[in-house]
C-alpha positions, 0 to 999 in steps of 0.5 A: 639395174640399168640407168640411161640418160636421154635429152631431158631425162635420167631413167632407171630400171631393174629390168637390166635391159636396154629401152626399146622405144624413144618418143619423137615428140616433145618429151624425148623419153625412153620406154620398155616394151612392158610400158607400152600397150600391145598393138597389132603389127605395124600399128603406130605406138604413142608416148604415154607422157606427151602423145608423141610418136614412138620409134625404136630406141638406139643406144648412142643416138637416143640415149646413153647408158650411164650405169649398168649393174646387173643384179643391183636394184634401183632401191637397194635392199627393197623387194620391189622391182622397178620397171622404170623410174624416170626423172627430168634433168634439173635444167629441164624441169620447166618443160613439164609445165610448158608442154603439159606432160602427164 
């Protein structure tokens, strides 16, 4: 299980890999390759949450790892594999309505 923090979110994943993309739009969310529809090489990718442009995510700049526990699960004891679960940090919950995020 990996947990990362971005400007507005805490995101957890059972994938045990670092996020691949970061939204440059209003939400600043991170995404893994499995979260984004495949596109031809060179095609611009867009965020599913706010429609912003996606770019490569960089540890230490776009997100920080707050937990890295390989073999652990987001929901301990569950048979469910969580691709990712993301929550807004409490102080930024109002932004979901402000920007109309999905």
